[in-house]
FIZASE-658755 format. One record per residue (C-alpha): x, y, z; residue number from 0. Coordinates in steps of 0.25 Angstrom, whole numbers, plus 5000, padded with zeros to 4 digits. Layout:
N
    x    y    z num
    X    Y    Z NUM
...
! end
This chain:
332
    x    y    z num
 5000 4999 5000   0
 5010 5010 5004   1
 5018 5007 4990   2
 5005 5010 4982   3
 5004 5022 4990   4
 5019 5025 4987   5
 5017 5023 4972   6
 5004 5031 4971   7
 5012 5044 4980   8
 5024 5042 4967   9
 5014 5042 4957  10
 5007 5053 4961  11
 5019 5060 4963  12
 5025 5057 4950  13
 5011 5064 4945  14
 5013 5077 4951  15
 5027 5078 4947  16
 5023 5076 4932  17
 5012 5086 4932  18
 5021 5096 4940  19
 5030 5093 4928  20
 5020 5095 4916  21
 5015 5107 4924  22
 5029 5113 4924  23
 5030 5111 4909  24
 5018 5114 4906  25
 5020 5129 4913  26
 5035 5128 4907  27
 5030 5127 4892  28
 5019 5137 4895  29
 5030 5147 4900  30
 5040 5145 4886  31
 5026 5149 4879  32
 5026 5133 4875  33
 5009 5135 4875  34
 5006 5123 4867  35
 5015 5113 4876  36
 5010 5120 4887  37
 4995 5118 4884  38
 4996 5104 4881  39
 5003 5100 4895  40
 4994 5110 4903  41
 4982 5102 4896  42
 4989 5090 4902  43
 4989 5094 4915  44
 4976 5100 4916  45
 4970 5085 4911  46
 4980 5080 4921  47
 4976 5088 4933  48
 4964 5097 4929  49
 4971 5110 4936  50
 4962 5122 4927  51
 4976 5129 4928  52
 4982 5119 4918  53
 4972 5121 4908  54
 4971 5136 4909  55
 4988 5135 4904  56
 4983 5126 4895  57
 4973 5135 4890  58
 4983 5149 4891  59
 4993 5139 4883  60
 4984 5136 4871  61
 4979 5151 4871  62
 4994 5156 4872  63
 4997 5146 4861  64
 4986 5152 4853  65
 4979 5138 4853  66
 4965 5143 4856  67
 4958 5133 4848  68
 4966 5122 4859  69
 4962 5131 4871  70
 4948 5131 4868  71
 4947 5116 4863  72
 4952 5112 4877  73
 4943 5121 4884  74
 4930 5117 4878  75
 4934 5101 4880  76
 4936 5103 4895  77
 4922 5111 4895  78
 4915 5100 4889  79
 4920 5092 4903  80
 4918 5105 4912  81
 4907 5116 4907  82
 4910 5123 4921  83
 4924 5125 4920  84
 4926 5139 4921  85
 4940 5138 4919  86
 4937 5132 4905  87
 4927 5143 4902  88
 4936 5156 4904  89
 4947 5149 4897  90
 4939 5146 4885  91
 4936 5161 4886  92
 4949 5165 4887  93
 4952 5157 4874  94
 4942 5165 4868  95
 4946 5178 4872  96
 4961 5175 4867  97
 4953 5173 4854  98
 4946 5186 4854  99
 4932 5177 4856 100
 4926 5187 4867 101
 4912 5182 4867 102
 4916 5168 4867 103
 4925 5171 4879 104
 4915 5177 4886 105
 4905 5167 4885 106
 4916 5157 4891 107
 4918 5167 4903 108
 4904 5170 4904 109
 4903 5153 4907 110
 4912 5153 4916 111
 4907 5164 4925 112
 4893 5157 4924 113
 4898 5145 4929 114
 4903 5151 4942 115
 4898 5146 4956 116
 4896 5154 4968 117
 4909 5151 4974 118
 4917 5161 4976 119
 4932 5153 4972 120
 4925 5149 4959 121
 4922 5164 4957 122
 4937 5168 4959 123
 4941 5157 4950 124
 4934 5161 4938 125
 4938 5176 4942 126
 4951 5172 4943 127
 4951 5164 4930 128
 4946 5177 4922 129
 4957 5186 4929 130
 4968 5175 4924 131
 4963 5178 4909 132
 4962 5194 4913 133
 4946 5194 4910 134
 4944 5202 4921 135
 4931 5206 4918 136
 4926 5192 4918 137
 4933 5189 4932 138
 4925 5201 4936 139
 4912 5194 4931 140
 4916 5182 4938 141
 4915 5190 4951 142
 4903 5196 4948 143
 4896 5182 4945 144
 4902 5178 4959 145
 4897 5189 4966 146
 4883 5184 4959 147
 4883 5169 4963 148
 4889 5172 4977 149
 4880 5183 4981 150
 4891 5193 4985 151
 4889 5206 4978 152
 4901 5212 4985 153
 4910 5199 4980 154
 4923 5200 4974 155
 4926 5216 4974 156
 4940 5215 4975 157
 4942 5204 4965 158
 4934 5210 4955 159
 4942 5224 4957 160
 4953 5215 4954 161
 4949 5212 4942 162
 4946 5226 4937 163
 4959 5229 4943 164
 4967 5219 4932 165
 4958 5224 4922 166
 4962 5240 4925 167
 4947 5242 4927 168
 4953 5253 4939 169
 4939 5260 4942 170
 4932 5245 4943 171
 4943 5241 4950 172
 4944 5251 4961 173
 4929 5252 4963 174
 4929 5236 4966 175
 4941 5240 4975 176
 4934 5250 4985 177
 4922 5240 4984 178
 4931 5230 4991 179
 4937 5241 5002 180
 4922 5244 5004 181
 4919 5228 5006 182
 4933 5227 5015 183
 4942 5238 5019 184
 4953 5228 5024 185
 4954 5225 5009 186
 4962 5237 5009 187
 4977 5231 5005 188
 4972 5222 4997 189
 4964 5234 4988 190
 4977 5241 4988 191
 4985 5231 4983 192
 4976 5229 4971 193
 4976 5244 4969 194
 4991 5245 4969 195
 4990 5234 4960 196
 4983 5241 4950 197
 4990 5255 4952 198
 5002 5248 4947 199
 4998 5241 4935 200
 4991 5252 4930 201
 4999 5260 4922 202
 4990 5271 4918 203
 4987 5276 4932 204
 4972 5271 4929 205
 4972 5265 4942 206
 4976 5277 4950 207
 4966 5285 4943 208
 4955 5275 4947 209
 4960 5274 4962 210
 4961 5290 4964 211
 4948 5295 4958 212
 4941 5283 4965 213
 4947 5286 4979 214
 4944 5300 4977 215
 4929 5297 4974 216
 4928 5288 4988 217
 4936 5299 4996 218
 4927 5310 4992 219
 4916 5301 4997 220
 4909 5302 5011 221
 4914 5291 5023 222
 4920 5282 5013 223
 4926 5272 5021 224
 4940 5273 5026 225
 4946 5262 5020 226
 4946 5271 5006 227
 4956 5283 5014 228
 4965 5271 5018 229
 4964 5267 5001 230
 4966 5282 5000 231
 4977 5281 5008 232
 4985 5269 5000 233
 4983 5276 4988 234
 4988 5290 4991 235
 5000 5283 4996 236
 5003 5275 4982 237
 5001 5288 4974 238
 5010 5295 4985 239
 4999 5306 4989 240
 5003 5305 5005 241
 4995 5317 5008 242
 4981 5310 5002 243
 4987 5297 5010 244
 4988 5304 5024 245
 4975 5311 5021 246
 4967 5299 5019 247
 4974 5293 5032 248
 4969 5304 5039 249
 4955 5300 5035 250
 4957 5285 5036 251
 4962 5287 5053 252
 4950 5296 5052 253
 4941 5284 5050 254
 4949 5274 5056 255
 4958 5272 5070 256
 4968 5262 5065 257
 4973 5268 5053 258
 4986 5276 5058 259
 4995 5266 5051 260
 4990 5274 5038 261
 4997 5286 5042 262
 5010 5278 5045 263
 5008 5272 5030 264
 5007 5286 5024 265
 5019 5291 5033 266
 5027 5281 5029 267
 5024 5283 5014 268
 5025 5298 5016 269
 5039 5300 5021 270
 5044 5289 5010 271
 5038 5298 5002 272
 5045 5311 5008 273
 5032 5315 5010 274
 5036 5320 5026 275
 5025 5329 5030 276
 5013 5318 5026 277
 5022 5307 5033 278
 5023 5315 5045 279
 5008 5319 5044 280
 5003 5305 5045 281
 5013 5301 5056 282
 5008 5312 5064 283
 4994 5307 5062 284
 4999 5294 5069 285
 5005 5302 5080 286
 4993 5310 5083 287
 4986 5297 5086 288
 4994 5295 5099 289
 5002 5282 5104 290
 4991 5275 5111 291
 4986 5264 5102 292
 4995 5270 5089 293
 5004 5260 5085 294
 5010 5269 5075 295
 5014 5281 5084 296
 5029 5279 5086 297
 5031 5276 5071 298
 5024 5289 5068 299
 5033 5295 5078 300
 5045 5291 5074 301
 5041 5291 5058 302
 5037 5307 5060 303
 5052 5309 5066 304
 5058 5303 5055 305
 5050 5311 5044 306
 5053 5322 5049 307
 5068 5320 5050 308
 5067 5314 5035 309
 5058 5326 5030 310
 5069 5336 5037 311
 5082 5329 5031 312
 5075 5332 5018 313
 5071 5346 5020 314
 5083 5350 5029 315
 5074 5358 5039 316
 5082 5368 5051 317
 5089 5360 5060 318
 5078 5364 5069 319
 5069 5353 5063 320
 5079 5342 5066 321
 5080 5347 5082 322
 5065 5348 5082 323
 5067 5331 5076 324
 5076 5328 5084 325
 5066 5333 5097 326
 5055 5323 5089 327
 5065 5312 5090 328
 5068 5313 5104 329
 5054 5315 5109 330
 5051 5301 5101 331
! end
């Protein structure tokens, strides 16, 4: 019995090794642009394992080799045995987009969306499939259908914003990110990361125009949520407007009791940019709160002295200024 078990394990390990070897060879063919060879091997791997990513690479290899008829034939063959497979439907639609057959592509994309079930992972999976082929509009149609199926009209807000971002539709992107912050202000760092990404890949400055104009509209509203002041601080620091960042920090701290660290962040950034007056104002706001229950008090006391020294060193003021600074340092 023990011998049989060892034999089974040995055979299984050989199969796994052979599969890994074939997979590595298939990817090598693909990277070397030997697409016909890659397609053949990926299809063999798919038929052996039924792992969908092998079929994806098989289809992509055929498309890169401009073997559209072969790709279409393969997918239609598998659709006959599994007409609910959304991967097959999307891949077939993708083939038609590559051939310029827009109507046929939309027919298969639409069929895939109609096959969705009210299960969050299924919705994400199909949306990501569309994103992978840069069909961002269809990814959002997937999420809208998902909202309907789950009866959650506010679901997938940030994800839809991501799709608009990738499609460089910054107006809709920002509108959905605002909606996401209204739903969950704790997601601010996630949203600012996404906005940073949008700004870094926008060579025409359109994202900045949208962010600036939409924030201005928010700030004209009465009693807007404080998370947008925090967003305003972030954006002002990105654009080097330290005075505006400080003004938003003042408003933010008037609404919240736990945002003193924002002043520290602004002061640090301003000092690095040699905007010492703003840095000192920010540190002074922290000092004014006193020592009690203020973990930033001694940091602000120390750094405001550093700011004065750096400012004096740059401007070469009267010696009396240095004497006063020495006195303040002794007090500290």
